C-alpha positions in Angstrom: -74.7 -118.3 -5.4 -72.2 -116.0 -3.8 -69.5 -116.9 -6.3 -71.9 -116.2 -9.2 -72.8 -112.9 -7.6 -69.2 -111.8 -7.6 -68.9 -112.6 -11.4 -72.0 -110.5 -12.2 -70.4 -107.5 -10.5 -67.6 -107.2 -13.0 -67.2 -104.1 -15.1 -69.7 -103.8 -18.0 -67.0 -104.2 -20.6 -63.3 -104.2 -21.1 -61.6 -102.3 -24.0 -61.9 -104.1 -27.3 -58.1 -104.1 -27.4 -57.7 -105.6 -24.0 -55.8 -108.9 -23.7 -57.8 -109.6 -20.5 -60.9 -111.7 -20.3 -63.7 -110.2 -18.2 -64.1 -113.4 -16.2 -60.5 -113.3 -15.1 -61.2 -110.3 -12.8 -62.9 -111.0 -9.5 -64.5 -108.4 -7.3 -63.4 -108.2 -3.7 -65.7 -106.0 -1.6 -64.3 -103.9 1.2 -64.4 -105.1 4.8 -62.4 -106.0 7.9 -60.3 -109.1 8.7 -57.8 -110.5 11.1 -54.3 -110.2 9.5 -51.5 -112.3 10.8 -51.7 -115.6 12.6 -52.9 -116.8 16.0 -50.3 -117.8 18.6 -51.1 -121.5 18.3 -50.4 -121.6 14.5 -47.3 -123.6 13.9 -44.1 -121.7 13.0 -45.7 -118.4 13.8 -43.3 -115.5 13.1 -42.7 -112.4 15.2 -44.0 -110.2 12.3 -47.3 -112.1 12.1 -49.0 -110.6 15.2 -52.7 -110.9 14.7 -54.4 -107.6 14.2 -57.6 -106.2 12.6 -57.3 -104.5 9.3 -59.9 -102.5 7.4 -60.0 -102.6 3.6 -61.8 -99.4 2.8 -62.1 -99.7 -1.1 -63.6 -102.5 -3.3 -61.1 -103.8 -5.8 -60.8 -106.3 -8.6 -58.1 -108.9 -8.5 -56.8 -111.1 -11.3 -57.9 -114.7 -10.9 -54.5 -116.3 -11.5 -50.9 -115.4 -11.4 -50.1 -113.4 -14.6 -49.4 -115.9 -17.4 -46.6 -115.8 -19.9 -49.2 -115.3 -22.6 -50.6 -112.1 -21.0 -47.2 -110.7 -20.4 -46.2 -111.3 -24.0 -49.4 -109.6 -25.3 -48.7 -106.5 -23.3 -44.9 -106.3 -23.3 -44.0 -108.1 -26.6 -41.4 -110.4 -24.9 -41.2 -113.4 -22.5 -38.6 -113.0 -19.7 -39.5 -116.3 -18.0 -36.5 -118.2 -16.6 -35.2 -121.2 -18.6 -35.9 -123.6 -15.6 -39.6 -123.3 -16.4 -41.3 -124.2 -19.7 -41.8 -121.1 -21.9 -45.5 -121.8 -22.5 -48.5 -119.6 -22.5 -50.3 -121.4 -19.7 -47.4 -121.1 -17.3 -47.0 -118.1 -14.9 -44.5 -115.5 -15.9 -41.4 -115.2 -13.6 -38.0 -113.6 -13.6 -39.6 -110.1 -13.5 -38.8 -107.5 -10.9 -40.8 -104.7 -9.1 -40.0 -102.2 -11.8 -40.8 -104.4 -14.7 -44.2 -105.1 -13.1 -44.9 -101.3 -12.8 -44.2 -100.9 -16.5 -46.5 -103.8 -17.3 -49.3 -102.5 -15.2 -49.1 -99.0 -16.7 -49.0 -100.4 -20.3 -52.0 -102.6 -19.6 -53.9 -99.7 -18.1 -53.2 -97.5 -21.2 -54.4 -100.3 -23.5 -57.7 -100.3 -21.7 -58.0 -96.5 -21.5 -57.5 -96.5 -17.7 -55.5 -94.0 -15.6 -52.1 -95.6 -14.8 -51.6 -96.1 -11.1 -47.8 -95.7 -11.1 -45.9 -92.5 -11.7 -42.3 -91.3 -11.0 -41.0 -88.2 -9.3 -37.7 -87.0 -7.8 -38.6 -89.1 -4.8 -39.0 -92.3 -6.7 -42.0 -94.2 -7.9 -45.5 -93.6 -6.4 -48.8 -95.5 -6.6 -52.1 -93.6 -6.9 -54.6 -96.0 -5.2 -57.4 -93.7 -6.4 -56.5 -94.3 -10.0 -58.6 -97.0 -11.9 -55.5 -98.6 -13.6 -53.8 -101.8 -12.7 -51.3 -102.2 -9.9 -49.8 -104.7 -7.5 -52.0 -105.4 -4.4 -51.0 -103.9 -1.1 -49.9 -106.5 1.4 -53.2 -106.0 3.2 -55.2 -106.5 0.0 -53.3 -109.6 -0.9 -53.9 -111.3 2.5 -57.5 -110.3 2.6 -58.1 -111.8 -0.9 -56.1 -114.9 0.0 -58.3 -115.5 3.0 -61.5 -115.1 0.9 -62.2 -111.4 1.3 -65.8 -110.6 2.1 -66.8 -114.2 1.5 -64.4 -115.6 4.1 -66.3 -117.8 6.6 -63.5 -119.1 8.8 -59.8 -118.7 9.5 -57.7 -120.9 7.2 -53.9 -121.5 7.2 -53.6 -121.5 3.4 -55.7 -119.8 0.7 -58.8 -122.0 0.6 -58.0 -124.7 3.0 -56.1 -125.9 6.1 -54.7 -128.7 4.0 -52.1 -127.6 1.5 -52.0 -130.4 -1.1 -55.3 -129.8 -2.8 -54.8 -126.0 -3.3 -51.1 -125.5 -3.9 -47.9 -126.6 -5.6 -45.2 -126.7 -2.9 -42.1 -128.7 -2.0 -44.2 -131.8 -1.0 -45.9 -132.2 -4.3 -44.4 -130.0 -7.0 -41.3 -132.0 -7.9 -39.6 -128.7 -7.2 -40.8 -127.3 -10.5 -43.3 -124.6 -11.3 -46.6 -125.7 -12.8 -49.2 -124.3 -15.2 -51.7 -121.8 -13.7 -55.0 -122.8 -12.1 -54.3 -126.6 -11.8 -55.2 -126.7 -8.1 -58.5 -125.8 -6.3 -59.3 -122.1 -5.9 -60.3 -120.4 -2.7 -63.8 -119.2 -2.0 -63.3 -116.1 -4.2 -62.3 -118.3 -7.1 -58.6 -117.2 -6.9 -56.0 -119.8 -7.9 -52.4 -120.3 -6.6 -52.5 -117.6 -3.9 -50.7 -120.4 -2.0 -47.6 -121.9 -3.6 -46.3 -122.1 -7.2 -44.7 -118.6 -7.3 -44.1 -116.0 -4.7 -46.2 -112.9 -5.5 -45.0 -109.3 -5.3 -46.9 -106.8 -3.3 -46.6 -103.0 -3.3 -45.4 -102.5 0.3 -41.9 -102.0 1.6 -41.3 -104.7 4.2 -41.9 -103.4 7.8 -40.7 -105.5 10.7 -42.9 -106.4 13.6 -44.1 -103.7 16.0 -41.3 -102.7 18.4 -38.5 -103.9 16.2 -35.5 -101.6 15.8 -34.7 -102.9 12.4 -35.0 -100.7 9.3 -37.4 -101.6 6.4 -35.7 -103.9 4.0 -36.9 -104.9 0.6 -40.3 -105.3 -1.0 -42.9 -107.7 0.4 -43.6 -111.0 -1.4 -46.3 -113.4 -0.2 -47.7 -116.9 -0.7 -44.6 -119.1 -1.0 -43.5 -121.1 -4.1 -43.2 -124.6 -5.5 -39.9 -125.0 -3.8 -41.0 -124.0 -0.3 -42.2 -125.9 2.8 -45.8 -125.5 4.0 -45.0 -123.0 6.7 -43.5 -120.6 4.1 -46.8 -120.9 2.1 -49.2 -119.9 4.9 -51.5 -116.9 4.3 -49.8 -115.0 7.2 -46.1 -115.7 6.2 -44.2 -112.6 5.2 -41.1 -112.4 3.1 -39.2 -109.8 1.2 -36.6 -109.3 -1.6 -34.8 -106.4 -3.2 -37.0 -104.5 -5.7 -34.4 -105.1 -8.5 -34.3 -108.9 -7.9 -35.4 -111.3 -10.7 -35.9 -114.9 -9.8 -37.5 -118.0 -11.2 -39.6 -118.3 -8.0 -41.1 -114.7 -8.2 -44.3 -113.9 -10.0 -47.3 -111.7 -9.5 -51.0 -110.9 -10.0 -52.7 -107.6 -10.4 -55.5 -105.6 -8.9 -57.3 -102.4 -9.7 -59.4 -100.1 -7.5 -63.1 -99.9 -8.1 -63.8 -96.3 -9.1 
């Protein structure tokens, strides 16, 4: 019944022009969780120190990685890499941080929402109070991957401690990307938070507490079809340049509940 309750809390209606389906947005209620990994989790990294994080605002998150079909409806083109079938039910890839900000703002405008991204002399900014679409923060991403307010126990991957049933990764993917939502979802009903494509987050990567290294790149999470299980753990953190485009990089969107 909990999963049904989440569905019933969706917005009353999307814009008639919206390419989104109402059932593809899942409510994640605010709450606290343990971010990172315990010391006994295999391959634990120095930047995964377990700590409590509070998510202070409810947000909606897209049920799947953004598909090629949705990208084409909003942007009028398909940038997906040639190593993956250019088909509507596959996730879009080969898009960078700046492409995604443009997509989010365009989708927001289609729905009559306030765009979350704006530019200034200091660069691009995200207004987390706006009701438009945006990338999740790293904290929001991990909270949702772990099941958000419905989470009942610590899990290594998004929805399970066993990776094969919930993710496409090196051990079962044939080293190719697969259509969206072919594996089991987590308790929130979110697909492919683990594996298939790395997912962009909003944050600039920060090294572990006490590190003298400078921030480098934008955070990506979740691992991909070409990664080993330890790269696909909920706690694993990686980063790339904001301008990078790659066949292994995709994303999903969120929006703050007004």
